[in-house]
ZAVOKE-528595 format. One line per 5 residues: number of its first residue (from 1); for each residue x, y, z of N, C-alpha, C. Coordinates in steps of 0.001 Angstrom, whole numbers, plus 500000, padded with zeros to 6 digits. Atoms other than C-alpha are relative to their C-alpha. Example, Ala and Ser with C-alpha at 12.3 -4.5 7.8 and 13.67 -1.06 7.14 Angstrom:
<nodes>
1 = 500890:498810:500000:512300:495500:507800:500900:501200:500000 | 499180:498810:499940:513670:498940:507140:499230:501090:500730 $
</nodes>
This chain:
<nodes>
1 = 500840:498809:500000:500000:500000:500000:500883:501251:500000 | 499223:498762:500110:501288:503444:499088:499842:500847:501258 | 500043:499120:498831:502173:505742:501972:499592:501417:499639 | 500302:498641:500449:501737:508917:499914:499003:499938:498855 | 500980:499874:501071:498734:509822:497785:499950:501460:499580 $
6 = 500100:498667:500573:498700:512842:495497:498702:500081:499219 | 501222:499722:500750:495275:514080:494379:500292:501184:499096 | 499619:498992:500983:495702:516086:491193:498998:500007:498858 | 500769:500022:501238:494206:516940:487820:500930:500419:498863 | 499175:499640:501157:495653:517282:484318:500015:501516:499777 $
11 = 499874:498589:500331:496942:520692:483301:500227:500908:501195 | 499805:499228:498765:497634:521819:486875:501501:500150:500252 | 498556:499805:499818:501096:523397:487185:500448:499753:501438 | 499649:500310:498610:501045:523118:490990:500074:498488:500209 | 499965:501468:499931:500292:519410:490574:501308:499477:499416 $
16 = 498725:500390:500613:503307:519096:488283:501148:500215:500975 | 498958:499707:499016:505496:520738:490925:499956:499011:501158 | 500166:500933:498882:504081:518552:493701:500467:498605:499617 | 499615:501325:500485:504581:515397:491635:501522:499842:500001 | 498536:500056:500032:508272:516207:491157:500587:499826:501394 $
21 = 499488:500085:498624:508865:516731:494880:499683:498638:500602 | 500414:501281:499424:506892:513649:495907:500790:498853:499394 | 499269:501074:500667:508559:511419:493322:501447:499946:500484 | 498596:499966:499563:512052:512548:494359:500150:499533:501444 | 499909:500373:498584:511446:512213:498107:499696:498514:500179 $
26 = 500386:501400:499846:509699:508860:497808:501046:499054:499416 | 498934:500819:500569:512397:507476:495537:501195:499951:500941 | 498862:499913:499090:515092:508659:497924:499786:499154:501256 | 500298:500717:498756:513346:507091:500934:499484:498582:499776 | 500507:501338:500286:512116:503947:499176:498543:499820:500413 $
31 = 501402:500000:499597:508460:504829:499811:499123:499974:498753 | 500948:500057:501114:505576:503937:497502:499037:501183:500050 | 500984:498931:500084:503233:506652:496274:499114:499770:498783 | 500946:500088:501112:500212:506929:493995:499455:501388:499712 | 500640:498753:500404:498582:509727:492065:498582:499689:499546 $
36 = 501406:500191:500342:494801:510022:491732:499509:501247:499278 | 500557:498908:500802:493220:512167:489013:498574:500264:500474 | 501320:499702:499438:490246:513900:490650:498934:500179:498935 | 500999:499813:501060:488582:514462:487272:499326:498689:499609 | 500591:501300:500320:487821:510731:487065:498955:499578:501020 $
41 = 500942:500354:498937:485645:510752:490191:499269:501261:500453 | 500795:498801:499695:482820:513235:490751:500118:500432:501465 | 499900:499678:498568:483030:513039:494559:501370:500606:500328 | 498660:499450:499769:486799:513604:494608:500109:501402:499416 | 499948:498678:500629:486411:516507:492205:499272:501034:500853 $
46 = 500773:499079:499152:483715:518123:494352:500758:500343:501287 | 499324:499809:498714:485795:517666:497483:501301:500799:499882 | 498635:499462:500040:489238:518753:496265:500274:501045:498923 | 499677:499175:501160:488920:520956:493148:500648:501328:500347 | 499410:498701:499628:489837:524159:495011:501355:499881:500688 $
51 = 498788:500147:499197:492757:522711:496949:501107:499199:499333 | 498977:500849:500602:494676:520571:494477:501266:500783:499697 | 499840:501394:499615:497220:519302:494597:499814:499816:501507 | 500173:500361:498590:496314:517617:497869:500825:498748:500235 | 499128:501118:499673:498782:515258:499503:499559:499358:501308 $
56 = 500281:500774:498800:497978:512517:501987:501216:499142:500314 | 498946:500895:499534:500561:510639:504051:499368:499057:501014 | 500571:501034:499120:499497:507383:505689:498519:500241:500275 | 501439:499838:499898:495848:508195:505022:499511:501300:500606 | 500374:498709:499410:495899:511670:506584:500442:501139:499093 $
61 = 499632:498857:500835:495848:514979:504760:501265:500646:500545 | 498697:499464:499617:499344:516399:504790:500190:501440:499496 | 499807:498684:500611:499467:519387:502406:498950:500237:498925 | 500746:499667:501203:497542:521210:499733:500672:501201:499362 | 499407:498999:500882:498587:523573:496935:501483:499802:499756 $
66 = 498555:500185:500177:502295:523080:497529:500489:498886:500923 | 499402:501050:499183:504444:520237:498843:501376:500474:500424 | 498711:499609:499451:507307:521208:501109:500845:498736:500184 | 499158:501192:499966:510142:518707:500678:500406:499612:501418 | 499545:500307:498635:511457:518959:504250:498840:499492:500857 $
71 = 501173:500430:499220:507972:518623:505723:499570:498586:499595 | 500348:501335:500460:507247:515573:503564:500999:498972:500519 | 498971:500919:499469:510541:513940:504547:499779:499733:501479 | 500241:500165:498560:509773:514551:508228:498787:499109:500260 | 501214:500799:499814:506303:513018:507876:500265:498520:499682 $
76 = 499711:501370:500401:507778:509918:506262:501103:499349:500838 | 498892:500529:499179:510618:509515:508793:499486:499080:501098 $
</nodes>
């Protein structure tokens, strides 16, 4: 099971930035992560459209709009 979940949508430059940080940190720490496109699920879209990208760590909301590398590393430590 992935420890990090990134909720995003296509064409979102903040999502692109978040994806880069998450991918680098997770690769460095050997942690699995998944990305979920909120446009494929009406409920997810309704819930998160104003806050994407939204990041969850171990099932809890961690960040939205931007992903801070140091904060993500600390959460995964």
